[in-house]
PASEKE-831382 format. One line per field, with one value per residue (C-alpha): x, y, z; residue number from 1; residue in one letter. Coordinates in nm, 2 decimals. Layout:
BEGIN
east: (X_...);
north: (Y_...);
up: (Z_...);
lovo: (NUM_...);
lose: (A_...);
END
This chain:
BEGIN
east: (-7.51_-7.70_-8.04_-8.05_-8.14_-8.50_-8.56_-8.86_-8.80_-9.04_-9.01_-9.27_-9.03_-9.08_-8.75_-8.55_-8.72_-8.65_-8.29_-8.23_-8.41_-8.19_-7.88_-7.97_-8.09_-7.75_-7.59_-7.54_-7.72_-7.99_-8.34_-8.57_-8.92_-9.09_-9.15_-9.41_-9.48_-9.64_-9.66_-9.99_-9.87_-9.54_-9.73_-9.94_-9.63_-9.45_-9.75_-9.78_-9.41_-9.23_-8.90_-8.59_-8.54_-8.76_-8.58_-8.82_-8.82_-8.93_-9.12_-9.41_-9.78_-10.01_-9.88_-9.51_-9.22_-9.22_-9.58_-9.49_-9.19_-9.39_-9.65_-9.40_-9.20_-9.52_-9.68_-9.37_-9.08_-8.87_-8.85_-8.56_-8.62_-8.36_-8.44_-8.39_-8.40);
north: (-7.43_-7.12_-7.03_-6.78_-6.41_-6.38_-6.05_-5.86_-5.59_-5.29_-5.03_-4.89_-4.91_-5.26_-5.26_-5.17_-5.44_-5.70_-5.60_-5.59_-5.92_-6.09_-5.94_-6.06_-6.40_-6.46_-6.42_-6.73_-6.69_-6.46_-6.57_-6.32_-6.40_-6.16_-5.80_-5.53_-5.22_-5.00_-4.95_-5.13_-5.44_-5.42_-5.44_-5.73_-5.91_-5.87_-6.01_-6.30_-6.39_-6.28_-6.18_-6.10_-5.78_-5.55_-5.32_-5.03_-4.73_-4.41_-4.26_-4.48_-4.47_-4.61_-4.41_-4.42_-4.60_-4.41_-4.52_-4.88_-4.88_-4.74_-5.01_-5.29_-5.17_-5.15_-5.48_-5.69_-5.57_-5.87_-5.76_-5.52_-5.24_-5.09_-4.78_-4.76_-4.42);
up: (-1.83_-1.72_-1.85_-2.13_-2.07_-2.18_-2.37_-2.50_-2.76_-2.77_-3.05_-3.29_-3.59_-3.73_-3.93_-3.62_-3.41_-3.67_-3.70_-3.33_-3.29_-3.55_-3.38_-3.03_-3.14_-3.29_-2.94_-2.73_-2.39_-2.52_-2.60_-2.77_-2.64_-2.88_-2.98_-2.93_-3.13_-2.87_-2.49_-2.44_-2.63_-2.43_-2.10_-2.22_-2.35_-2.02_-1.82_-2.06_-2.13_-1.81_-1.97_-1.77_-1.95_-2.16_-2.41_-2.45_-2.68_-2.51_-2.80_-2.91_-2.96_-2.68_-2.39_-2.47_-2.32_-1.99_-1.92_-2.01_-1.78_-1.49_-1.54_-1.57_-1.26_-1.06_-1.16_-1.26_-1.04_-1.13_-1.49_-1.57_-1.82_-2.05_-2.25_-2.62_-2.78);
lovo: (1_2_3_4_5_6_7_8_9_10_11_12_13_14_15_16_17_18_19_20_21_22_23_24_25_26_27_28_29_30_31_32_33_34_35_36_37_38_39_40_41_42_43_44_45_46_47_48_49_50_51_52_53_54_55_56_57_58_59_60_61_62_63_64_65_66_67_68_69_70_71_72_73_74_75_76_77_78_79_80_81_82_83_84_85);
lose: (M_T_A_P_L_R_V_L_L_V_D_D_H_Q_L_F_R_R_G_L_E_A_L_L_A_A_I_D_G_I_E_V_L_G_T_A_G_D_A_E_A_A_V_R_A_V_A_R_D_R_P_D_V_A_L_I_D_L_H_M_P_G_G_G_G_I_A_A_I_R_D_I_N_E_H_H_P_G_V_A_T_L_V_L_T);
END
């Protein structure tokens, strides 16, 4: 058995985060580690939880998704980022 894909969801719309979290949690092989509502919280969550993938919205408060992706790529190169928009 392989380890699950560990995912962090980042979007400023709470309803969207909850829906996507429920969808992904229902898929075998995916573990949703948590969610974040802004870029700064996303960077902190990546440092704390070390997900395999961060799904990140581009348009958010706190610097936006692009700033979060740059920071994650620089400080956590093993974490893949996937843009939600």
